[in-house]
Wavefront OBJ file of the C-alpha trace (Angstrom):
o trace
v -8.597 7.716 116.557
v -9.051 10.715 119.046
v -12.190 12.394 118.809
v -11.815 16.269 118.808
v -15.443 17.629 118.777
v -16.916 18.592 121.976
v -20.352 17.580 123.234
v -21.476 21.141 122.696
v -20.411 21.175 119.037
v -22.094 17.870 118.449
v -25.302 19.267 120.086
v -25.359 22.043 117.676
v -25.204 19.653 114.668
v -27.988 17.421 116.372
v -30.127 20.369 116.733
v -29.730 21.371 113.080
v -30.810 17.887 112.080
v -33.787 18.063 114.529
v -34.952 21.473 113.549
v -37.186 20.603 110.625
v -38.386 17.158 111.638
v -40.099 17.869 115.027
v -42.599 20.391 116.252
v -41.203 23.676 116.922
v -42.424 23.538 120.503
v -40.464 20.089 120.833
v -37.421 21.594 119.424
v -37.350 24.566 121.717
v -37.908 22.214 124.608
v -34.790 20.175 123.551
v -32.788 23.530 123.281
v -34.098 24.710 126.801
v -32.694 21.372 128.311
v -29.484 21.730 126.530
v -29.062 25.395 127.452
v -30.205 25.029 131.061
v -28.846 21.645 132.111
v -26.562 19.793 129.689
v -24.340 22.439 128.168
v -23.278 24.057 131.478
v -22.034 20.579 132.578
v -20.863 18.776 129.347
v -20.314 21.412 126.758
v -16.471 21.124 126.650
v -16.426 17.284 127.042
v -14.997 15.340 124.138
v -15.924 11.937 125.816
v -18.784 11.653 128.519
v -18.341 8.573 130.628
v -21.139 6.652 132.242
v -19.713 7.573 135.652
v -20.087 11.272 134.758
v -23.644 11.000 133.765
v -24.524 8.931 136.758
v -23.058 11.645 139.143
v -24.876 14.228 136.849
v -28.133 12.384 137.682
v -27.672 12.257 141.342
v -26.683 16.082 141.410
v -29.831 16.987 139.550
v -32.171 14.982 141.754
v -30.296 16.527 144.763
v -31.135 19.949 143.321
v -34.776 19.088 143.712
v -35.683 18.087 139.983
v -38.319 15.590 139.645
v -37.289 11.900 138.378
v -39.286 12.641 135.235
v -37.383 15.947 134.429
v -34.092 14.117 134.943
v -35.267 11.311 132.587
v -36.060 13.910 130.062
v -32.749 15.488 130.423
v -30.770 12.128 130.032
v -32.998 11.243 127.152
v -31.741 14.463 125.257
v -28.090 13.620 126.300
v -28.455 9.985 124.962
v -29.865 11.238 121.848
v -27.108 13.820 121.058
v -24.468 11.037 121.955
v -26.037 8.543 119.654
v -26.369 11.011 116.871
v -22.610 11.810 117.358
v -21.563 8.048 117.501
v -23.550 7.174 114.402
v -21.550 9.742 112.456
v -18.209 8.915 113.882
v -17.957 12.116 115.750
v -17.573 10.611 119.267
v -17.255 7.330 121.150
v -20.178 5.143 121.254
v -21.857 4.720 124.749
v -24.732 2.668 126.066
v -25.248 4.612 129.392
v -27.042 2.399 131.902
v -28.074 5.026 134.387
v -29.453 3.998 137.997
v -32.026 6.501 139.439
v -32.499 6.567 143.196
v -35.827 5.359 144.428
v -38.246 8.129 143.977
v -40.458 9.456 146.903
v -44.011 8.765 147.122
v -45.744 10.040 144.071
v -47.129 13.509 144.646
v -50.957 13.303 143.927
v -52.420 16.401 142.599
v -55.089 17.688 144.703
v -58.681 17.280 143.387
v -61.900 18.734 144.492
v -63.893 16.989 147.061
v -67.306 15.747 146.114
v -68.879 18.582 148.006
v -66.797 21.228 146.360
v -67.301 19.711 143.095
v -70.911 19.888 143.338
v -70.648 23.413 144.511
v -68.616 24.500 141.723
v -70.840 22.723 139.057
v -73.896 24.265 140.533
v -72.406 27.718 140.305
v -71.181 27.194 136.813
v -74.367 25.812 135.298
v -76.809 28.105 137.378
v -75.487 31.205 135.304
v -73.100 30.207 132.531
v -70.737 32.890 131.383
v -68.167 33.466 128.733
v -65.598 34.017 131.414
v -66.045 30.641 133.170
v -67.259 28.385 130.490
v -63.728 26.953 130.048
v -63.844 25.696 133.829
v -67.120 24.069 132.986
v -65.497 22.190 129.877
v -62.471 21.125 132.116
v -64.640 19.770 134.766
v -67.232 18.108 132.352
v -64.690 16.812 129.877
v -61.368 16.631 131.587
v -59.835 18.898 128.797
v -56.305 20.202 129.452
v -56.043 24.076 129.843
v -54.318 24.511 126.408
v -57.239 22.398 124.836
v -59.857 24.481 126.554
v -58.285 27.862 125.441
v -57.820 26.406 121.811
v -61.313 25.301 121.516
v -63.290 26.983 118.560
v -66.979 27.222 118.341
v -66.892 25.286 114.920
v -65.519 22.502 116.930
v -68.468 22.283 119.168
v -71.231 20.376 117.594
v -74.439 20.918 119.458
v -76.576 18.863 117.133
v -74.537 15.694 117.396
v -73.442 16.779 121.125
v -69.804 16.238 120.301
v -66.747 18.264 121.053
v -63.757 17.941 118.553
v -60.496 18.393 120.292
v -58.141 19.415 117.482
v -55.491 21.887 118.932
v -53.848 23.345 121.966
v -52.263 26.598 122.951
v -49.576 27.551 125.449
v -46.270 29.389 126.027
v -42.923 27.891 125.225
v -39.416 29.111 125.198
v -38.276 30.450 121.772
v -34.683 29.278 121.397
v -33.961 31.680 118.672
v -35.060 34.727 120.619
v -34.235 33.505 124.083
v -37.835 34.457 125.385
v -41.085 32.707 125.846
v -43.970 33.215 123.459
v -47.527 32.223 122.875
v -47.927 29.288 120.430
v -50.858 27.182 118.876
v -50.356 23.649 117.600
v -51.994 20.345 117.265
v -52.747 18.369 120.409
v -50.295 16.884 122.712
v -50.159 13.466 121.241
v -52.056 11.591 118.496
v -54.303 10.121 121.127
v -55.121 13.635 122.120
v -56.900 14.327 118.835
v -60.283 13.070 119.947
v -64.237 13.453 120.159
v -65.883 14.036 123.486
v -69.667 13.622 124.118
v -71.454 16.755 125.483
v -73.406 16.030 128.762
v -76.682 17.661 129.195
v -75.582 20.197 131.765
v -72.748 21.300 129.589
v -74.708 21.445 126.466
v -77.204 23.861 128.132
v -74.206 26.022 129.562
v -72.782 26.115 125.922
v -76.064 27.141 124.180
v -76.396 30.097 126.773
v -72.776 31.185 126.341
v -72.989 30.899 122.578
v -76.002 33.454 122.454
v -73.680 35.746 124.338
v -70.865 35.362 121.940
v -72.195 35.664 118.411
v -69.116 36.127 116.049
v -66.686 34.972 118.413
v -64.207 32.400 117.038
v -63.075 30.740 120.389
v -65.383 29.347 123.228
v -63.130 30.833 125.735
v -62.503 34.652 125.661
v -63.361 37.269 123.191
v -61.864 38.520 119.949
v -60.199 36.431 117.365
v -57.198 35.032 119.338
v -57.330 32.368 121.972
v -57.023 33.174 125.668
v -53.708 32.622 127.060
v -53.508 29.771 129.513
v -51.599 31.520 132.246
v -54.241 34.378 132.169
v -57.135 31.829 132.282
v -55.441 30.066 135.375
v -55.796 33.417 137.188
v -59.473 33.682 136.346
v -60.072 30.143 137.474
v -58.244 30.954 140.897
v -60.432 34.065 141.443
v -63.421 31.925 140.820
v -62.449 29.626 143.616
v -61.569 32.466 146.086
v -65.076 33.970 145.365
v -66.920 30.609 146.117
v -64.474 29.866 149.057
v -63.442 26.685 147.721
v -59.943 25.444 148.756
v -57.584 26.272 145.971
v -56.233 23.663 143.372
v -54.418 24.103 140.112
v -56.321 24.109 136.957
v -55.109 20.817 135.952
v -56.701 19.455 139.153
v -60.062 19.756 137.223
v -58.856 17.159 134.891
v -57.839 14.975 137.877
v -61.230 15.616 139.417
v -63.181 14.604 136.326
v -61.248 11.302 135.942
v -61.422 10.465 139.537
v -65.198 11.145 139.735
v -65.544 9.204 136.564
v -64.026 6.062 138.035
v -65.896 6.650 141.445
v -69.268 6.613 139.450
v -68.599 3.240 137.876
v -67.286 4.299 134.464
v -64.934 1.721 132.806
v -61.333 2.555 132.692
v -60.900 2.339 129.002
v -63.571 4.890 128.213
v -62.219 7.385 130.667
v -58.772 6.825 129.160
v -59.937 7.539 125.588
v -62.076 10.551 126.848
v -58.828 11.916 128.308
v -56.782 11.251 125.373
v -54.232 8.911 126.883
v -52.409 6.230 124.869
v -53.062 3.449 127.530
v -55.232 2.837 130.415
v -52.186 2.488 132.776
v -51.576 6.301 132.391
v -55.080 7.106 133.520
v -55.050 4.920 136.550
v -51.554 6.088 137.705
v -51.992 9.842 137.006
v -55.455 10.710 137.535
v -57.274 8.218 139.741
v -56.959 8.624 143.441
v -58.986 6.299 145.609
v -59.828 7.588 149.022
v -60.178 5.597 152.153
v -63.840 5.019 151.978
v -63.373 3.508 148.495
v -60.698 1.250 149.725
v -62.961 0.093 152.604
v -65.817 -0.502 150.072
v -63.404 -2.508 147.922
v -62.440 -4.852 150.733
v -66.125 -5.132 151.944
v -66.989 -6.341 148.441
v -64.224 -8.963 148.582
v -65.330 -10.240 151.733
v -68.995 -10.509 150.465
v -67.750 -12.220 147.380
v -65.817 -14.754 149.797
v -68.818 -15.007 152.025
v -66.622 -14.151 154.973
v -68.584 -14.046 158.302
v -67.431 -12.462 161.452
v -68.544 -12.907 164.855
v -68.890 -9.507 166.789
v -66.490 -9.197 169.773
v -68.862 -7.824 172.515
v -65.830 -6.966 174.864
v -64.344 -4.650 172.292
v -65.839 -1.127 171.796
v -64.561 1.346 169.158
l 1 2 3 4 5 6 7 8 9 10 11 12 13 14 15 16 17 18 19 20 21 22 23 24 25 26 27 28 29 30 31 32 33 34 35 36 37 38 39 40 41 42 43 44 45 46 47 48 49 50 51 52 53 54 55 56 57 58 59 60 61 62 63 64 65 66 67 68 69 70 71 72 73 74 75 76 77 78 79 80 81 82 83 84 85 86 87 88 89 90 91 92 93 94 95 96 97 98 99 100 101 102 103 104 105 106 107 108 109 110 111 112 113 114 115 116 117 118 119 120 121 122 123 124 125 126 127 128 129 130 131 132 133 134 135 136 137 138 139 140 141 142 143 144 145 146 147 148 149 150 151 152 153 154 155 156 157 158 159 160 161 162 163 164 165 166 167 168 169 170 171 172 173 174 175 176 177 178 179 180 181 182 183 184 185 186 187 188 189 190 191 192 193 194 195 196 197 198 199 200 201 202 203 204 205 206 207 208 209 210 211 212 213 214 215 216 217 218 219 220 221 222 223 224 225 226 227 228 229 230 231 232 233 234 235 236 237 238 239 240 241 242 243 244 245 246 247 248 249 250 251 252 253 254 255 256 257 258 259 260 261 262 263 264 265 266 267 268 269 270 271 272 273 274 275 276 277 278 279 280 281 282 283 284 285 286 287 288 289 290 291 292 293 294 295 296 297 298 299 300 301 302 303 304 305 306 307 308 309 310 311 312 313 314 315 316 317
C-alpha cells in the first residue's frame, strides 16, 4: 500500500500528540529542530531512506554543528518516523546511522586557581546583590538558570541548605515565532536537590539579605527573576573590572566541579551536588585534570609500586 502523507504532515500530527505531554520548553525545542533542520530537508518526503538520513548527518556535521546537536536532530526525526509507522502512516524504518569520529572534546575554560582565589576574595570581601549570583555559582556549581530562579524562601540559613527547585531562561515560542522568558522546574529530576551552604557563602548571603529586605529573588530586584542573558553581561563586566581572563558563566560550574575533585572530594558527592544523574557525566564534562595533577597521579603510582630509579648523572635537564 503506497503511503501518501509527507514527513511534514506526519510531523504536524506528532507535534499535536506531544503538545500536552511534555514541558512547553521541550515542545518548543522539538518545534525549532523541525523548523530549522528537518522540514527544510524532508518536509515533502513520503518515504525517508537510511541513505538520505546518513547523508543528512554528514551534511549537518560539515556545516559545523556539534555531534550532540546532530544526535538531537536525528532523535526527533526518528521519533516522528516511529510515530508515523506505529499508526500506519509511513514505512517502518530502523535507521542505523554512522557518525564520523568527533574531534577532540572542546573543554570549557575554567578559572585558574590564582584567578579563582582572586574572584572569591573580591566577592566575599564586599558581597553585593549584583554579584551574589556569581558567588552562588562558584560555591555551589549552580547553573545560571538556577541562580536567577533562586528565591530567598529556598535559602535556609538556619539549616545552611539551598533548595534548588526551579530554573529560568529564554526559549523559542513555536506559536509566536519569537523567543520568550520562561520559568519552570529544573532541567532534570536529579536537578531538584539540596546543597549545603559553606561558611563564606553563608556570610555573603546574610549580608546581601540585609540589603534586600522584601525581595523575592536572591539575584536582582523586584518580583521577577533576573534574565540569564542580562546576568551573563553582569558577570563579564565583573571579570573585566578585576582583569581576570574571560570565561563564560557556565565556566564557574566547571570551575567548582574541577576544584572539588582537585581538593579530594569524592566523585559521587560532587555529582549529586551538581545534580547529575550519574558520576560519568561529572567526570566527562566538568573535571579537567591539568599536567601537574597527571604527574602527581603517576608519582603516586610509582610510590605504590615502590619503583626506584637511579639518577643519570650524565643527563642534565
